[in-house]
C-alpha positions in Angstrom: 0.0 0.0 0.0 1.4 3.5 -0.9 2.4 5.5 2.1 0.5 8.8 2.6 2.8 10.4 5.1 5.3 13.1 4.0 8.4 12.0 2.2 10.4 14.5 4.3 9.4 15.5 7.9 11.7 17.9 9.7 10.9 18.9 13.3 12.6 21.5 15.4 16.0 21.0 13.8 18.8 22.9 15.5 22.6 23.1 14.8 25.3 25.4 16.1 28.9 25.8 15.2 30.4 26.6 18.6 28.7 29.9 19.5 27.6 30.5 15.9 24.1 29.8 14.7 23.6 27.1 12.0 19.8 26.5 12.1 17.3 27.0 14.9 14.1 24.9 15.4 13.6 24.4 11.7 10.4 22.5 10.8 8.7 21.7 7.5 7.2 18.8 5.5 7.5 17.7 1.9 4.8 15.5 0.3 5.4 12.8 -2.3 5.5 14.2 -5.9 6.1 17.7 -4.7 8.7 20.2 -5.9 9.5 22.0 -2.7 11.6 25.2 -2.6 14.0 25.9 0.2 14.4 29.7 -0.2 16.7 32.1 1.5 19.8 34.3 1.2 23.2 32.8 1.1 24.3 31.9 4.7 20.7 31.5 5.9 21.1 27.8 6.8 19.8 26.0 3.7 23.0 23.9 3.2 23.3 23.2 6.9 19.8 21.7 6.9 20.5 19.6 3.8 23.8 18.3 5.2 22.0 17.2 8.4 19.4 15.4 6.3 22.1 13.5 4.5 24.0 12.6 7.6 27.0 14.8 6.8 26.4 16.8 10.0 24.9 16.0 13.3 22.1 18.2 14.8 22.0 19.5 18.3 18.3 18.9 18.5 15.2 18.0 16.6 14.4 15.1 14.2 14.5 14.2 10.5 12.4 11.5 9.0 12.7 10.6 5.3 10.5 7.9 3.7 9.1 7.3 7.2 12.5 6.4 8.4 14.7 8.2 10.9 18.1 9.4 9.6 19.8 8.3 12.8 18.6 4.7 12.4 18.1 4.1 8.6 20.5 6.5 6.9 21.9 4.1 4.4 18.4 3.0 3.3 17.4 6.6 2.8 20.6 7.5 0.9 20.0 4.5 -1.5 16.8 6.2 -2.6 18.1 9.7 -2.8 20.0 11.7 -5.4 22.0 14.8 -4.3 23.7 17.8 -5.9 25.8 19.7 -3.4 26.1 23.5 -3.5 29.9 23.3 -3.4 30.3 20.9 -6.3 33.6 19.0 -6.4 34.2 16.4 -9.2 37.0 14.0 -10.0 38.9 16.0 -12.5 41.2 13.2 -13.7 38.2 11.2 -15.0 36.3 11.6 -18.2 32.6 12.6 -17.9 31.3 9.1 -18.9 33.8 7.4 -16.5 32.7 9.6 -13.6 29.0 8.9 -14.1 29.5 5.2 -14.6 31.6 5.0 -11.5 28.9 6.7 -9.4 26.2 4.6 -10.9 28.0 1.4 -9.9 28.6 2.7 -6.4 24.8 2.7 -6.1 24.5 -0.8 -7.5 22.7 0.5 -10.6 23.3 0.4 -14.3 22.0 3.7 -15.6 23.6 3.3 -19.1 20.7 4.4 -21.3 19.4 7.1 -18.9 23.0 8.5 -18.6 23.3 8.6 -22.4 20.0 10.4 -22.8 20.9 12.9 -20.1 24.3 13.6 -21.6 22.7 14.3 -25.0 19.9 16.4 -23.5 22.3 18.7 -21.6 24.9 18.8 -24.4 27.7 17.1 -22.4 30.6 15.5 -24.1 31.2 12.1 -22.5 34.9 11.8 -23.5 35.9 15.2 -22.1 38.0 15.3 -19.0 36.2 16.9 -16.1 39.2 19.1 -15.3 38.8 20.7 -18.8 35.1 21.6 -18.3 33.8 25.1 -17.6 31.9 25.8 -14.4 28.5 25.5 -16.2 29.4 22.2 -17.8 30.6 20.8 -14.5 27.3 21.8 -13.0 25.5 19.9 -15.8 27.5 16.8 -14.9 26.5 17.3 -11.3 22.8 17.5 -12.2 23.0 14.3 -14.3 24.8 12.5 -11.4 21.9 13.5 -9.1 19.1 12.1 -11.2 20.7 9.3 -13.4 19.7 6.5 -11.0 16.0 7.6 -11.0 15.9 8.2 -7.2 12.6 8.6 -5.3 13.9 11.8 -3.7 16.2 14.4 -5.4 17.9 17.1 -3.2 19.4 20.0 -5.2 21.5 22.7 -3.5 21.6 25.8 -5.7 21.4 23.7 -8.9 21.3 26.4 -11.6 24.6 28.0 -10.5 26.7 28.6 -13.7 24.0 27.4 -16.1 23.1 29.6 -19.1 19.4 30.6 -19.7 18.7 27.8 -22.2 20.1 25.1 -19.9 18.1 26.5 -17.0 14.9 26.0 -19.0 16.0 22.5 -19.9 16.7 21.8 -16.2 13.2 23.2 -15.2 11.7 20.9 -17.8 13.5 17.9 -16.3 12.2 18.8 -12.8 8.6 18.8 -14.1 9.1 15.4 -15.7 10.4 14.0 -12.5 7.4 15.4 -10.6 5.1 13.8 -13.2 6.7 10.5 -12.5 5.9 10.9 -8.8 9.4 11.8 -7.7 9.9 14.3 -4.8 12.3 17.2 -5.2 13.8 19.6 -2.6 15.3 22.6 -4.4 17.5 25.0 -2.4 17.8 28.5 -3.9 18.4 32.1 -3.1 16.6 33.2 -6.3 12.9 34.0 -5.7 11.9 33.9 -9.4 13.4 30.5 -9.8 11.4 29.0 -6.9 8.2 30.7 -8.2 8.8 29.2 -11.6 9.0 25.5 -10.7 8.0 24.8 -7.1 4.7 23.9 -5.6 5.4 25.4 -2.2 8.4 26.7 -0.3 9.9 27.1 3.1 11.5 30.5 3.5 14.5 30.7 5.9 16.6 33.6 7.1 19.2 33.8 9.9 18.7 30.0 10.5 15.0 30.3 11.2 11.9 29.5 9.1 10.1 32.8 8.3 7.2 31.1 6.6 6.0 28.1 4.6 4.0 29.2 1.6 2.3 27.6 -1.4 3.6 29.2 -4.6 0.4 31.0 -5.4 0.6 32.9 -2.1 4.3 33.6 -2.7 3.5 35.0 -6.1 0.9 37.3 -4.7 3.4 38.7 -2.2 6.3 39.1 -4.6 6.6 42.1 -6.8 8.7 43.9 -9.5 10.1 47.3 -9.4 9.3 49.4 -12.5 10.8 52.6 -13.8 8.8 54.1 -16.6 9.8 57.2 -18.6 7.4 59.1 -20.9 7.8 61.9 -23.3 5.3 64.1 -21.4 4.3 64.7 -17.8 2.4 61.7 -16.3 -1.3 62.0 -15.2 -1.0 60.8 -11.6 -4.8 60.6 -11.1 -5.1 57.7 -13.5 -2.4 55.6 -11.9 -2.9 56.1 -8.2 -6.2 54.1 -8.0 -4.7 50.9 -9.4 -4.9 48.2 -6.8 -1.8 46.3 -8.0 0.5 49.3 -7.8 2.3 50.4 -4.6 5.3 52.5 -3.7 4.5 55.1 -6.3 7.0 57.9 -7.0 6.7 60.6 -9.6 9.5 62.9 -11.0 8.3 64.9 -13.9 7.9 62.5 -16.8 9.2 59.5 -14.9 7.5 57.2 -12.4 8.7 54.4 -10.2 6.5 51.8 -8.6 6.1 48.3 -7.2 4.0 46.1 -9.6 2.1 43.2 -8.1 0.8 40.9 -10.8 0.1 41.8 -14.4 1.3 45.0 -16.1 -1.7 45.4 -18.4 -3.8 47.6 -16.1 -0.9 50.0 -15.7 -0.3 50.2 -19.4 -4.0 50.9 -20.0 -3.9 53.6 -17.3 -1.0 55.3 -19.0 -3.3 55.6 -22.1 -2.0 57.9 -24.7 1.3 58.6 -22.9 4.3 58.1 -25.2 6.5 55.6 -23.3 10.2 56.1 -24.1 11.6 53.5 -21.7 10.6 50.8 -19.2 13.0 49.1 -16.8 12.1 46.2 -14.6 14.0 45.0 -11.5 13.4 42.1 -9.1 13.7 43.0 -5.4 16.2 41.3 -3.3 15.1 38.6 -0.9 15.8 40.8 2.1 13.4 43.4 0.7 10.7 40.8 0.2 11.1 39.4 3.7 11.0 42.8 5.4 8.0 44.0 3.3 5.8 40.9 3.8 7.0 39.2 6.9 8.1 42.1 9.1 11.4 43.1 10.6 10.7 41.4 13.9 10.5 38.0 12.0 13.7 38.4 10.0 16.2 40.0 12.4 
């Protein structure tokens, strides 16, 4: 009978490095078939959490259960069903790409020959190239292939798109959706808000070692925003723009306006009407800005 309990259950996880904070009372759950984002600035505690989950670090308190098994009792069983891409990727530079992947596949008592070949072609990796000769982006692609080539039930990815060009990022996102459709579970650590919004079903948001919130992606998208700077040929009519419900933080300087856009831009463009727009610039706010704006300083300091 298929288990209905969460694939990952983390309860009150804490870790300190001497007097320095790692994570404090971190709790969240990840369901089967879910792409779960673990979102926060660099140094927030994402990698510490992941390393405890995989048995690389010991916690000071709390509990981690994966596949209904406790990591302190059944770690090897858990790892045999888990693929992992570390944030600080280090590969065997003296091996060729194909040799490296075959070696890791055999360590897992698997023969992923066809799947490895398909993934190499998909990500444009040359199997006979020495790993030491690869660019950062190509090494990252090899790391991603290594994490999924044995078709694990759980895939844990720590900052997986680091070094990937835009086309490869889209291919990577497509791969994640395919894994989800096969019922695989994915934990994706990232400091990029737009990336988590693009592919995840829900996310835990961490800052300074503490969980700020656990949100479904629809709620997160509502709370996120873009910063727009719009220049027009003539002075703007403020009365048409101020009533818009999805615009905040309005600032006017002559024929230029700056605002926070929540959702679609179409209502704003219609409000601008006959204004001749000479330039539009769009910026994504930093995670710190999002945390402070929507979760309050008392929750993030």
